[in-house]
Kinemage of the C-alpha trace (Angstrom):
@kinemage 1
@onewidth
@group {chain A} dominant
@subgroup {mainchain}
@vectorlist {calphas} color= white
{ca met a 1} P -2.814 18.035 15.216
{ca his a 2} L 0.253 17.154 13.184
{ca gly a 3} L 0.406 15.557 9.735
{ca arg a 4} L -2.567 15.086 7.422
{ca pro a 5} L -5.800 14.736 9.437
{ca phe a 6} L -8.097 11.969 8.236
{ca phe a 7} L -5.508 11.258 5.521
{ca cys a 8} L -7.071 13.987 3.426
{ca glu a 9} L -5.590 17.174 2.005
{ca asp a 10} L -8.442 19.165 3.527
{ca ala a 11} L -11.069 17.377 5.591
{ca gly a 12} L -12.865 20.646 6.307
{ca ile a 13} L -12.110 20.591 10.029
{ca thr a 14} L -13.293 23.688 11.880
{ca arg a 15} L -11.146 25.276 14.594
{ca ala a 16} L -13.912 24.837 17.190
{ca thr a 17} L -16.493 22.034 17.257
{ca glu a 18} L -19.920 21.423 18.697
{ca lys a 19} L -18.315 18.873 21.029
{ca gly a 20} L -16.277 21.625 22.647
{ca leu a 21} L -12.974 20.809 20.959
{ca cys a 22} L -10.593 23.630 20.175
{ca ile a 23} L -8.330 22.471 17.333
{ca arg a 24} L -5.002 23.829 16.100
{ca ser a 25} L -2.536 22.502 13.540
{ca leu a 26} L 1.191 22.001 14.038
{ca gly a 27} L 3.651 21.656 11.163
{ca trp a 28} L 6.357 23.210 9.030
{ca ser a 29} L 3.987 24.833 6.511
{ca pro a 30} L 3.239 28.576 6.782
{ca asn a 31} L -0.450 27.597 6.714
{ca asp a 32} L -0.199 25.760 10.047
{ca asp a 33} L -1.355 27.480 13.225
{ca phe a 34} L 1.951 26.712 14.908
{ca val a 35} L 5.051 26.423 12.758
{ca tyr a 36} L 8.296 24.747 13.766
{ca asp a 37} L 11.640 23.959 12.175
{ca pro a 38} L 11.998 20.150 11.843
{ca ala a 39} L 15.782 20.483 11.662
{ca val a 40} L 16.104 22.260 15.019
{ca asp a 41} L 13.047 22.190 17.264
{ca ser a 42} L 12.359 19.442 19.782
{ca phe a 43} L 8.792 18.634 20.754
{ca pro a 44} L 9.144 19.731 24.408
{ca ser a 45} L 10.501 23.114 23.281
{ca ile a 46} L 7.682 23.488 20.737
{ca ile a 47} L 5.050 22.814 23.410
{ca glu a 48} L 6.653 25.346 25.775
{ca arg a 49} L 6.474 27.959 23.024
{ca ile a 50} L 2.842 27.105 22.176
{ca lys a 51} L 1.764 27.265 25.828
{ca lys a 52} L 2.596 30.978 25.906
{ca gln a 53} L -0.313 31.542 23.483
{ca trp a 54} L -2.579 28.510 23.894
{ca arg a 55} L -2.676 25.483 26.195
{ca pro a 56} L -3.083 22.137 24.386
{ca asp a 57} L -4.332 19.039 26.210
{ca val a 58} L -3.598 16.231 23.714
{ca val a 59} L -1.684 15.967 20.457
{ca leu a 60} L -2.709 13.807 17.491
{ca phe a 61} L -0.068 12.761 14.990
{ca trp a 62} L -1.664 11.698 11.732
{ca ala a 63} L 0.386 9.339 9.537
{ca pro a 64} L 3.686 9.765 11.423
{ca glu a 65} L 5.059 6.962 9.241
{ca met a 66} L 4.851 9.450 6.349
{ca tyr a 67} L 5.102 12.783 8.198
{ca pro a 68} L 7.707 12.349 10.970
{ca pro a 69} L 7.057 14.079 14.299
{ca pro a 70} L 9.399 16.656 15.837
{ca phe a 71} L 12.450 15.370 17.682
{ca asp a 72} L 11.901 13.897 21.170
{ca val a 73} L 8.143 13.518 20.786
{ca glu a 74} L 8.475 10.558 23.172
{ca met a 75} L 9.407 13.070 25.913
{ca ser a 76} L 6.091 14.914 25.633
{ca glu a 77} L 4.411 16.104 28.821
{ca leu a 78} L 1.071 15.796 27.007
{ca pro a 79} L -0.780 12.624 25.961
{ca thr a 80} L 0.055 11.784 22.346
{ca ala a 81} L -1.440 9.468 19.757
{ca ala a 82} L -0.229 8.136 16.421
{ca leu a 83} L -3.013 7.539 13.901
{ca ile a 84} L -1.598 5.193 11.291
{ca ser a 85} L -2.981 4.217 7.921
{ca asp a 86} L -0.952 2.142 5.459
{ca trp a 87} L 0.556 -0.262 7.976
{ca asn a 88} L 0.682 -2.909 5.248
{ca val a 89} L 3.346 -0.750 3.542
{ca tyr a 90} L 5.015 1.140 6.406
{ca tyr a 91} L 5.314 -1.479 9.137
{ca pro a 92} L 9.159 -1.495 8.995
{ca val a 93} L 9.055 2.205 9.912
{ca leu a 94} L 6.380 1.717 12.557
{ca ala a 95} L 7.780 -1.401 14.238
{ca lys a 96} L 9.704 0.604 16.849
{ca asn a 97} L 8.892 4.238 16.053
{ca ala a 98} L 5.227 3.810 17.002
{ca ala a 99} L 6.400 3.191 20.588
{ca arg a 100} L 7.119 6.929 20.873
{ca tyr a 101} L 3.430 7.625 21.577
{ca asp a 102} L 1.008 6.919 24.410
{ca thr a 103} L -1.589 5.491 22.043
{ca val a 104} L -1.492 4.017 18.541
{ca val a 105} L -4.757 4.049 16.598
{ca ser a 106} L -5.354 2.084 13.420
{ca asp a 107} L -8.147 0.564 11.363
{ca lys a 108} L -9.996 -2.461 12.720
{ca arg a 109} L -7.781 -5.087 11.092
{ca gly a 110} L -4.670 -3.246 12.249
{ca ala a 111} L -5.949 -3.274 15.821
{ca glu a 112} L -6.268 -7.065 15.599
{ca ile a 113} L -2.766 -7.811 14.344
{ca leu a 114} L -0.465 -4.849 15.025
{ca thr a 115} L 1.304 -5.747 18.219
{ca asn a 116} L 4.865 -6.353 19.316
{ca ala a 117} L 6.944 -6.071 22.481
{ca leu a 118} L 6.817 -2.261 22.334
{ca trp a 119} L 3.239 -1.296 21.410
{ca his a 120} L -0.140 -2.399 20.131
{ca ala a 121} L -2.800 -0.657 18.067
{ca asp a 122} L -6.308 0.341 19.163
{ca tyr a 123} L -9.432 0.780 17.081
{ca val a 124} L -11.761 3.718 17.709
{ca cys a 125} L -13.627 4.642 14.520
{ca pro a 126} L -12.949 5.183 10.783
{ca leu a 127} L -9.766 7.105 10.060
{ca tyr a 128} L -10.651 8.679 6.712
{ca ala a 129} L -12.687 11.582 5.372
{ca his a 130} L -13.373 13.349 2.082
{ca asn a 131} L -12.341 16.823 0.992
{ca pro a 132} L -15.591 18.840 0.801
{ca arg a 133} L -14.033 21.318 -1.645
{ca ile a 134} L -13.433 18.533 -4.185
{ca his a 135} L -15.742 15.674 -3.259
{ca lys a 136} L -19.260 16.973 -3.818
{ca pro a 137} L -22.081 16.548 -6.331
{ca tyr a 138} L -21.179 18.457 -9.508
{ca gly a 139} L -24.669 18.448 -11.015
{ca ile a 140} L -23.495 16.770 -14.218
{ca pro a 141} L -25.190 13.889 -16.064
{ca lys a 142} L -24.538 10.387 -14.755
{ca asp a 143} L -23.169 8.944 -17.968
{ca ile a 144} L -21.143 6.133 -16.331
{ca asp a 145} L -22.873 3.123 -14.819
{ca leu a 146} L -19.875 1.624 -13.045
{ca val a 147} L -16.421 3.080 -12.478
{ca phe a 148} L -13.188 2.128 -10.763
{ca val a 149} L -10.523 4.758 -10.163
{ca gly a 150} L -7.181 3.710 -8.714
{ca asn a 151} L -3.961 1.766 -9.014
{ca leu a 152} L -3.928 -0.460 -12.091
{ca asn a 153} L -1.010 -2.595 -10.935
{ca phe a 154} L -3.178 -5.688 -11.189
{ca ala a 155} L -0.391 -8.068 -10.178
{ca ala a 156} L 0.193 -6.263 -6.878
{ca his a 157} L -3.530 -6.419 -5.971
{ca pro a 158} L -4.667 -9.778 -7.386
{ca val a 159} L -7.979 -10.192 -5.519
{ca arg a 160} L -9.160 -6.744 -6.527
{ca ala a 161} L -7.979 -7.452 -10.068
{ca gln a 162} L -10.172 -10.559 -10.230
{ca phe a 163} L -13.232 -8.437 -9.506
{ca leu a 164} L -12.052 -5.787 -11.973
{ca glu a 165} L -11.849 -8.410 -14.714
{ca arg a 166} L -15.415 -9.446 -13.969
{ca met a 167} L -16.406 -5.792 -13.939
{ca ala a 168} L -14.706 -5.224 -17.309
{ca arg a 169} L -16.683 -8.091 -18.877
{ca leu a 170} L -19.876 -6.206 -18.030
{ca ser a 171} L -18.832 -3.417 -20.408
{ca gln a 172} L -20.810 -5.132 -23.174
{ca arg a 173} L -24.012 -4.389 -21.218
{ca tyr a 174} L -23.191 -1.319 -19.122
{ca arg a 175} L -21.137 1.869 -19.351
{ca val a 176} L -18.040 0.696 -17.485
{ca ala a 177} L -14.791 2.604 -16.923
{ca ile a 178} L -11.562 1.442 -15.250
{ca ile a 179} L -9.293 4.452 -14.859
{ca ser a 180} L -6.049 5.497 -13.187
{ca gly a 181} L -4.274 8.817 -12.783
{ca val a 182} L -7.247 11.101 -12.055
{ca tyr a 183} L -6.929 13.629 -9.227
{ca gly a 184} L -8.439 16.783 -7.778
{ca glu a 185} L -11.632 18.128 -9.301
{ca asp a 186} L -11.301 15.777 -12.283
{ca tyr a 187} L -11.540 12.910 -9.820
{ca gly a 188} L -14.530 14.485 -8.046
{ca arg a 189} L -16.328 15.026 -11.357
{ca leu a 190} L -15.641 11.465 -12.427
{ca leu a 191} L -17.216 10.056 -9.256
{ca ser a 192} L -20.131 12.446 -9.655
{ca arg a 193} L -20.749 11.080 -13.185
{ca ala a 194} L -21.017 7.499 -11.899
{ca gln a 195} L -23.998 5.523 -10.642
{ca leu a 196} L -21.829 2.930 -8.890
{ca val a 197} L -18.183 3.139 -7.791
{ca phe a 198} L -16.394 -0.189 -7.415
{ca asn a 199} L -14.220 -0.406 -4.319
{ca tyr a 200} L -12.204 -3.221 -2.767
{ca ser a 201} L -10.327 -2.374 0.419
{ca leu a 202} L -6.708 -3.382 1.000
{ca arg a 203} L -6.999 -4.052 4.729
{ca gly a 204} L -10.704 -4.624 5.332
{ca glu a 205} L -10.944 -0.946 6.268
{ca leu a 206} L -13.677 1.620 5.684
{ca asn a 207} L -11.461 3.405 3.239
{ca leu a 208} L -11.106 6.881 1.819
{ca arg a 209} L -12.946 6.125 -1.419
{ca val a 210} L -16.179 5.244 0.393
{ca phe a 211} L -16.359 8.753 1.878
{ca glu a 212} L -15.374 10.389 -1.417
{ca thr a 213} L -17.939 8.386 -3.409
{ca ile a 214} L -20.865 9.172 -1.131
{ca ala a 215} L -19.914 12.864 -0.971
{ca cys a 216} L -19.934 13.012 -4.785
{ca gly a 217} L -23.470 11.625 -4.953
{ca ala a 218} L -22.620 8.111 -6.163
{ca val a 219} L -23.174 4.734 -4.503
{ca pro a 220} L -20.100 2.772 -3.393
{ca met a 221} L -19.596 -0.950 -3.804
{ca leu a 222} L -17.581 -2.680 -1.104
{ca glu a 223} L -16.743 -6.283 -0.312
{ca glu a 224} L -19.194 -7.883 2.111
{ca ser a 225} L -16.288 -9.329 4.104
{ca asn a 226} L -15.054 -5.829 4.993
{ca gln a 227} L -14.241 -5.861 8.709
{ca glu a 228} L -14.998 -2.221 9.477
{ca ala a 229} L -17.639 -0.814 7.110
{ca trp a 230} L -20.640 -2.600 8.541
{ca asp a 231} L -20.031 -1.178 12.005
{ca trp a 232} L -21.006 2.190 10.527
{ca phe a 233} L -23.120 1.441 7.439
{ca thr a 234} L -25.828 -1.087 6.618
{ca pro a 235} L -25.066 -3.474 3.738
{ca asn a 236} L -27.155 -2.679 0.650
{ca arg a 237} L -28.717 0.346 2.288
{ca glu a 238} L -26.029 2.991 1.673
{ca ile a 239} L -23.362 0.740 0.152
{ca val a 240} L -23.756 -2.160 -2.290
{ca ala a 241} L -22.175 -5.192 -0.596
{ca tyr a 242} L -20.841 -7.966 -2.827
{ca asp a 243} L -18.969 -11.228 -2.541
{ca glu a 244} L -17.372 -13.686 -4.938
{ca gln a 245} L -20.677 -15.396 -5.685
{ca asn a 246} L -23.052 -12.445 -6.186
{ca phe a 247} L -20.850 -9.721 -7.696
{ca glu a 248} L -22.598 -9.452 -11.081
{ca gln a 249} L -26.054 -9.953 -9.589
{ca gln a 250} L -25.544 -7.076 -7.142
{ca ile a 251} L -24.508 -4.771 -9.965
{ca glu a 252} L -27.458 -5.825 -12.119
{ca ser a 253} L -29.875 -5.384 -9.226
{ca ala a 254} L -28.611 -1.893 -8.366
{ca leu a 255} L -28.413 -0.568 -11.912
{ca gly a 256} L -31.786 -2.080 -12.744
{ca asp a 257} L -33.530 0.015 -10.092
{ca pro a 258} L -32.723 3.759 -10.515
{ca gln a 259} L -35.059 4.778 -7.687
{ca arg a 260} L -33.286 2.438 -5.285
{ca leu a 261} L -29.919 3.890 -6.324
{ca gln a 262} L -31.142 7.417 -5.678
{ca lys a 263} L -32.419 6.397 -2.254
{ca met a 264} L -29.108 4.695 -1.405
{ca ala a 265} L -27.162 7.800 -2.436
{ca ala a 266} L -29.402 10.011 -0.282
{ca glu a 267} L -29.138 7.727 2.742
{ca gly a 268} L -25.376 7.598 2.259
{ca arg a 269} L -25.184 11.376 2.492
{ca glu a 270} L -27.264 11.331 5.674
{ca arg a 271} L -24.943 8.745 7.202
{ca leu a 272} L -21.944 10.805 6.151
{ca ala a 273} L -23.306 13.701 8.196
{ca asp a 274} L -23.424 11.390 11.230
{ca leu a 275} L -19.746 10.596 10.601
{ca ala a 276} L -18.681 14.243 10.474
{ca val a 277} L -14.973 14.689 11.191
{ca glu a 278} L -15.588 16.811 14.293
{ca arg a 279} L -17.668 14.041 15.859
{ca arg a 280} L -15.020 11.450 15.129
{ca leu a 281} L -12.291 13.728 16.444
{ca ala a 282} L -14.161 13.822 19.735
{ca leu a 283} L -14.124 10.010 19.828
{ca phe a 284} L -10.366 9.950 19.208
{ca val a 285} L -9.681 12.587 21.854
{ca asp a 286} L -11.863 10.819 24.439
{ca his a 287} L -10.029 7.561 23.806
{ca ile a 288} L -6.603 9.170 24.090
{ca trp a 289} L -7.554 11.162 27.172
{ca gln a 290} L -8.806 8.055 28.960
{ca lys a 291} L -5.504 6.264 28.347
{ca ser a 292} L -3.504 9.297 29.533
{ca leu a 293} L 0.282 8.875 29.535
{ca gly a 294} L 1.478 5.465 28.389
{ca glu a 295} L 4.749 3.601 28.753
{ca arg a 296} L 6.340 4.956 25.552
{ca arg a 297} L 8.753 2.059 25.424
{ca phe a 298} L 10.773 3.751 22.705
{ca arg a 299} L 12.496 5.583 25.554
{ca gly a 300} L 13.908 2.276 26.787
{ca leu a 301} L 15.836 1.599 23.585
{ca thr a 302} L 19.571 2.223 23.439
{ca glu a 303} L 20.699 5.605 22.137
{ca his a 304} L 21.973 4.003 18.952
{ca glu a 305} L 18.639 2.234 18.370
{ca lys a 306} L 16.806 5.529 18.821
{ca lys a 307} L 19.045 7.279 16.307
{ca tyr a 308} L 18.798 4.416 13.848
{ca glu a 309} L 14.983 4.274 14.018
{ca thr a 310} L 14.777 8.051 13.627
{ca ala a 311} L 16.974 7.816 10.533
{ca arg a 312} L 14.811 4.995 9.143
{ca met a 313} L 11.660 7.067 9.699
{ca tyr a 314} L 13.180 10.105 7.982
{ca val a 315} L 14.597 8.171 5.021
{ca his a 316} L 11.197 6.584 4.291
{ca ser a 317} L 9.228 9.811 4.783
{ca thr a 318} L 7.161 11.235 1.918
{ca thr a 319} L 8.555 14.758 2.424
{ca pro a 320} L 11.763 15.760 0.579
{ca phe a 321} L 13.077 17.681 3.589
{ca his a 322} L 12.891 14.702 5.925
{ca arg a 323} L 14.409 12.408 3.336
{ca ala a 324} L 17.379 14.736 2.889
{ca ala a 325} L 17.801 14.993 6.664
{ca gly a 326} L 17.574 11.202 6.896
{ca glu a 327} L 20.456 10.824 4.450
{ca leu a 328} L 22.628 13.028 6.681
{ca met a 329} L 21.633 10.995 9.740
{ca val a 330} L 22.550 7.735 8.018
{ca ala a 331} L 25.939 9.086 6.918
{ca ala a 332} L 26.703 10.259 10.462
{ca leu a 333} L 25.614 6.985 12.061
{ca leu a 334} L 27.687 4.939 9.619
{ca lys a 335} L 30.799 6.711 10.901
{ca glu a 336} L 29.928 5.410 14.362
{ca gln a 337} L 28.909 1.896 13.263
{ca pro a 338} L 30.257 1.166 9.772
{ca cys a 339} L 29.410 -2.540 10.037
{ca his a 340} L 25.689 -2.158 10.854
{ca pro a 341} L 23.809 -4.033 8.073
{ca gly a 342} L 20.611 -2.040 8.607
{ca leu a 343} L 22.426 1.284 8.281
{ca leu a 344} L 24.262 0.054 5.200
{ca thr a 345} L 20.924 -0.916 3.680
{ca leu a 346} L 19.452 2.505 4.488
{ca ala a 347} L 22.487 4.052 2.788
{ca ala a 348} L 21.728 1.925 -0.271
{ca val a 349} L 18.099 3.140 -0.284
{ca cys a 350} L 19.328 6.751 -0.145
{ca ala a 351} L 21.769 6.149 -3.012
{ca leu a 352} L 19.121 4.489 -5.192
{ca arg a 353} L 16.975 7.617 -5.072
{ca gln a 354} L 19.662 9.580 -6.922
{ca ser a 355} L 19.122 7.498 -10.079
{ca ser a 356} L 22.654 7.774 -11.456
{ca lys a 357} L 25.139 5.047 -12.354
{ca asp a 358} L 27.566 6.154 -9.644
{ca asn a 359} L 24.875 6.069 -6.995
{ca phe a 360} L 23.648 2.671 -8.202
{ca arg a 361} L 27.220 1.396 -7.794
{ca asn a 362} L 27.324 2.930 -4.296
{ca ala a 363} L 24.047 1.203 -3.415
{ca tyr a 364} L 25.440 -2.072 -4.760
{ca ser a 365} L 28.541 -1.688 -2.597
{ca his a 366} L 26.429 -0.926 0.495
{ca val a 367} L 24.234 -4.021 0.178
{ca gln a 368} L 27.293 -6.200 -0.419
{ca gln a 369} L 28.844 -4.877 2.780
{ca ala a 370} L 25.576 -5.444 4.651
{ca tyr a 371} L 25.522 -9.078 3.586
{ca arg a 372} L 29.164 -9.593 4.543
{ca his a 373} L 28.251 -8.506 8.083
{ca ala a 374} L 25.122 -10.707 8.158
{ca ser a 375} L 26.117 -13.602 5.948
{ca asn a 376} L 23.449 -15.965 7.319
{ca ser a 377} L 20.599 -13.636 6.308
{ca ala a 378} L 18.410 -14.554 3.351
{ca pro a 379} L 16.970 -10.983 3.065
{ca tyr a 380} L 20.416 -9.376 2.857
{ca ala a 381} L 21.539 -11.964 0.294
{ca leu a 382} L 18.462 -11.196 -1.802
{ca asn a 383} L 19.256 -7.473 -1.608
{ca val a 384} L 22.669 -8.156 -3.156
{ca ala a 385} L 21.054 -10.231 -5.906
{ca thr a 386} L 18.537 -7.445 -6.561
{ca met a 387} L 21.230 -4.800 -6.902
{ca ala a 388} L 23.466 -7.101 -8.969
{ca gln a 389} L 20.621 -7.543 -11.444
{ca met a 390} L 20.034 -3.791 -11.527
{ca val a 391} L 23.666 -3.074 -12.470
{ca gly a 392} L 23.898 -6.013 -14.864
{ca asp a 393} L 26.241 -8.191 -12.795
{ca met a 394} L 24.364 -11.400 -13.539
{ca glu a 395} L 27.119 -13.724 -12.346
{ca asn a 396} L 27.010 -12.206 -8.862
{ca ala a 397} L 23.218 -12.089 -8.966
{ca glu a 398} L 23.056 -15.816 -9.613
{ca arg a 399} L 25.634 -16.493 -6.890
{ca his a 400} L 23.695 -14.549 -4.264
{ca leu a 401} L 20.378 -16.092 -5.259
{ca arg a 402} L 21.980 -19.410 -4.390
{ca tyr a 403} L 23.124 -17.886 -1.080
{ca val a 404} L 19.483 -17.004 -0.411
{ca leu a 405} L 18.630 -20.680 -0.801
{ca glu a 406} L 21.409 -21.687 1.601
{ca asn a 407} L 20.213 -19.328 4.345
{ca thr a 408} L 17.170 -19.885 6.531
{ca ser a 409} L 17.515 -16.789 8.723
{ca cys a 410} L 15.107 -13.900 8.093
{ca ala a 411} L 17.305 -11.464 10.028
{ca gly a 412} L 16.947 -8.087 8.371
{ca ala a 413} L 13.449 -8.931 7.125
{ca asp a 414} L 12.407 -5.294 7.446
{ca asp a 415} L 15.433 -4.174 5.403
{ca leu a 416} L 14.452 -5.911 2.176
{ca ile a 417} L 14.838 -3.606 -0.831
{ca gly a 418} L 12.100 -3.521 -3.447
{ca glu a 419} L 9.693 -1.481 -5.528
{ca gly a 420} L 6.128 -0.684 -4.535
{ca ser a 421} L 5.009 -2.056 -7.901
{ca asp a 422} L 6.624 -5.460 -7.305
{ca pro a 423} L 3.996 -8.045 -6.254
{ca phe a 424} L 6.501 -10.006 -4.179
{ca phe a 425} L 7.644 -6.899 -2.294
{ca val a 426} L 4.032 -5.856 -1.655
{ca arg a 427} L 3.279 -9.288 -0.211
{ca trp a 428} L 6.487 -9.274 1.848
{ca leu a 429} L 5.694 -5.927 3.502
{ca arg a 430} L 2.219 -7.094 4.419
{ca ala a 431} L 3.576 -10.369 5.782
{ca leu a 432} L 5.944 -8.341 7.975
{ca ala a 433} L 3.044 -6.473 9.554
{ca glu a 434} L 1.089 -9.690 10.034
{ca gln a 435} L 4.191 -11.487 11.377
{ca lys a 436} L 3.967 -14.097 8.620
{ca val a 437} L 7.297 -13.685 6.834
{ca ser a 438} L 9.155 -16.897 6.127
{ca ala a 439} L 12.340 -18.075 4.517
{ca ser a 440} L 10.151 -20.086 2.130
{ca met a 441} L 8.862 -16.868 0.540
{ca leu a 442} L 12.429 -15.686 -0.040
{ca his a 443} L 13.526 -19.079 -1.341
{ca ala a 444} L 10.611 -19.155 -3.788
{ca glu a 445} L 11.529 -15.697 -5.074
{ca ala a 446} L 15.146 -16.812 -5.476
{ca phe a 447} L 14.047 -19.885 -7.444
{ca ile a 448} L 11.887 -17.703 -9.709
{ca arg a 449} L 14.784 -15.376 -10.462
{ca leu a 450} L 17.137 -18.319 -11.038
{ca gly a 451} L 14.536 -19.761 -13.397
{ca glu a 452} L 14.371 -16.489 -15.308
{ca ile a 453} L 18.166 -16.370 -15.566
{ca ala a 454} L 18.279 -19.982 -16.784
{ca leu a 455} L 15.601 -19.137 -19.338
{ca lys a 456} L 17.686 -16.277 -20.753
{ca lys a 457} L 20.653 -18.647 -21.027
{ca asn a 458} L 18.514 -21.188 -22.910
{ca arg a 459} L 18.801 -23.705 -20.055
{ca tyr a 460} L 15.122 -24.597 -20.315
{ca gly a 461} L 15.082 -27.833 -18.337
{ca glu a 462} L 16.929 -26.171 -15.470
{ca ala a 463} L 14.474 -23.269 -15.608
{ca val a 464} L 11.527 -25.651 -15.244
{ca arg a 465} L 13.122 -27.330 -12.220
{ca phe a 466} L 13.737 -23.976 -10.510
{ca leu a 467} L 10.206 -22.771 -11.204
{ca glu a 468} L 8.663 -26.009 -9.947
{ca gln a 469} L 10.488 -25.444 -6.666
{ca ala a 470} L 9.081 -21.913 -6.466
{ca glu a 471} L 5.561 -23.205 -7.044
{ca arg a 472} L 6.006 -25.778 -4.275
{ca leu a 473} L 7.407 -23.306 -1.725
{ca asp a 474} L 5.034 -20.348 -2.173
{ca ser a 475} L 1.555 -21.206 -3.379
{ca ala a 476} L 0.473 -17.561 -3.257
{ca ser a 477} L 3.047 -16.524 -5.848
{ca thr a 478} L 2.143 -16.485 -9.540
{ca arg a 479} L 5.396 -15.082 -10.916
{ca trp a 480} L 6.635 -18.558 -11.885
{ca ile a 481} L 3.779 -19.173 -14.338
{ca leu a 482} L 4.864 -17.108 -17.340
{ca pro a 483} L 8.553 -18.150 -17.368
{ca lys a 484} L 7.630 -21.808 -16.808
{ca ser a 485} L 5.249 -21.732 -19.761
{ca thr a 486} L 7.969 -20.157 -21.893
{ca ala a 487} L 10.428 -22.853 -20.828
{ca tyr a 488} L 7.919 -25.593 -21.687
{ca trp a 489} L 7.416 -24.091 -25.140
{ca asn a 490} L 11.125 -23.948 -25.815
{ca leu a 491} L 11.458 -27.584 -24.739
{ca gly a 492} L 8.883 -28.493 -27.370
{ca gln a 493} L 6.219 -29.211 -24.751
{ca asn a 494} L 3.694 -27.004 -26.516
{ca ile a 495} L 0.540 -28.472 -25.017
{ca ser a 496} L 1.964 -28.192 -21.492
{ca ala a 497} L 2.834 -24.534 -22.135
{ca ile a 498} L -0.649 -23.748 -23.421
{ca glu a 499} L -2.456 -25.679 -20.689
{ca leu a 500} L -0.437 -23.955 -17.963
{ca leu a 501} L -1.377 -20.496 -19.255
{ca gln a 502} L -4.968 -21.472 -19.961
{ca asn a 503} L -5.438 -22.923 -16.468
{ca ser a 504} L -3.722 -19.917 -14.871
{ca leu a 505} L -5.807 -17.137 -16.445
{ca cys a 506} L -8.033 -16.998 -13.369
{ca arg a 507} L -4.928 -16.461 -11.208
{ca leu a 508} L -3.606 -13.741 -13.509
{ca pro a 509} L -6.557 -11.340 -13.826
{ca met a 510} L -6.276 -8.425 -16.248
{ca asn a 511} L -2.842 -9.709 -17.319
{ca phe a 512} L -2.747 -8.662 -20.959
{ca glu a 513} L 0.816 -9.905 -21.467
{ca val a 514} L -0.181 -13.466 -20.608
{ca arg a 515} L -3.304 -13.239 -22.741
{ca glu a 516} L -1.307 -11.986 -25.713
{ca leu a 517} L 1.213 -14.807 -25.308
{ca leu a 518} L -1.514 -17.422 -25.056
{ca cys a 519} L -3.133 -16.071 -28.221
{ca ser a 520} L 0.156 -16.391 -30.093
{ca leu a 521} L 0.696 -19.939 -28.803
{ca trp a 522} L -2.799 -20.983 -29.837
{ca ser a 523} L -2.146 -19.547 -33.280
{ca ala a 524} L 1.235 -21.270 -33.539
{ca val a 525} L -0.356 -24.709 -33.041
{ca gly a 526} L -3.167 -23.923 -35.480
{ca ala a 527} L -5.884 -23.423 -32.852
{ca val a 528} L -7.264 -20.343 -34.605
{ca arg a 529} L -10.740 -20.568 -33.069
{ca glu a 530} L -9.353 -20.594 -29.523
{ca ala a 531} L -6.970 -17.741 -30.318
{ca arg a 532} L -9.776 -15.633 -31.790
{ca ala a 533} L -12.086 -16.263 -28.824
{ca leu a 534} L -9.382 -15.253 -26.352
{ca ala a 535} L -8.496 -12.172 -28.397
{ca glu a 536} L -12.138 -11.034 -28.474
{ca asn a 537} L -12.480 -11.620 -24.748
{ca thr a 538} L -9.278 -9.667 -24.107
{ca leu a 539} L -10.492 -6.796 -26.280
{ca thr a 540} L -13.607 -6.553 -24.129
{ca leu a 541} L -11.440 -6.194 -21.022
{ca ala a 542} L -9.162 -3.657 -22.688
{ca arg a 543} L -12.051 -1.454 -23.802
{ca ala a 544} L -13.108 -0.973 -20.188
{ca cys a 545} L -9.661 0.444 -19.339
{ca val a 546} L -10.040 4.011 -20.548
{ca asp a 547} L -7.848 7.108 -20.530
{ca pro a 548} L -8.337 9.731 -17.811
{ca pro a 549} L -11.139 12.144 -18.740
{ca lys a 550} L -10.428 15.655 -19.898
{ca asn a 551} L -11.796 18.600 -17.939
{ca gln a 552} L -15.549 18.691 -18.173
């Protein structure tokens, strides 16, 4: 096995299993059973070396989108499988690189939608597991009724944020905690202190937190619409299932019956034993073995495409070594094809990681060159606008935002530059995987940014017109709401500004900036009662968002 099995630092996998599997790890860490040099060794040469000591039958590559395989893995004499996780984030890396393997395995939703001319994903069983050294009952008092631990970028995960806001309102009746930035044993102890652990999956998957929660002796909550969980668990037997209508009632019912909670936690642990990693590994191996050697259509790409996709995979890796190697690959390939817009964009990504003014200027130059060589592409035009805004060249930013509007081509869609905290970028990456990207999304984003620029220049009427266009083009976006309200206010349309924010609160869950602004606008028009009510409501939400706990 290569990478991080079950997407866990230590899933407690034994070297030999009751199903007759003999398991060894392959990697660049001294702790791996077989160690190789990623800068030198090819996969065929690694296998030849391993066969002198031990004869493998299949090779599993966990999260190759994050932990790149050795060179020439597509030339393997053994059946290979890629087990992928965050396809909603890493699809640009996977789009062609996943065709290196005989089999691609994903979660259930991924198996439904992940397909292209080169490969498709299969579903076998849940991909995740807990770390038994960390995720376990700690024998400490359960002094938290309901907890959420995770990313608090509410704008990037709006549906989950809507449930979190409802959860936070319950803090007046229950001991509720919404926390981020807790890891290791502190995280295990926190779950162990909880009665219920709120969970909302990103892809309808039976996710990591379900396994961690049950192992720590708490009861998970998971959306009833989850596509994978109920193949392996029974709703409201081991996991509290909720939907938009019954969320509060399910919490009240569970917390109001301590004996039922204890029984659910116990049955969850029993079910976890049935889902032991060794048993699931046997399912994966059986599936891969039955498929044997596949087409591996990556081998049919041109040599330049192969090199380019390898460079893309390395640049977007999570390991510093691979990233550094990816930068060298990009530099070498640019000498061969200096006009390749994708390579120029990868060079910009590499430069941005250096976080210096010179490197920002280099990144800006790269994206400008990329757009010159693909001047009909809305994504490449938006990249120039993004970099222009980053370096303060607002005139060029505005110009290229207008170029975005002129272009309808989504060529280079998988080269869009953005931050993982940016709601638009998060949505764009997911749309790529689901093959739902559109020029309308890019045009709406361009209109929003033009509206923000107009707002800063006190061109309030123009800002409103831009933001109305954004609203029309991309109904899923909410980024136009705050600037449009501000523009209304500055035009003297105070009631319109207030009504827009008031009516949009349900679309902007846990957005304290909007709530604070609305409070100030209410106060400015003399609506003190409304301002006070909103402030008190906001304080209730804020109290549920607590600091990470200290060591117990």
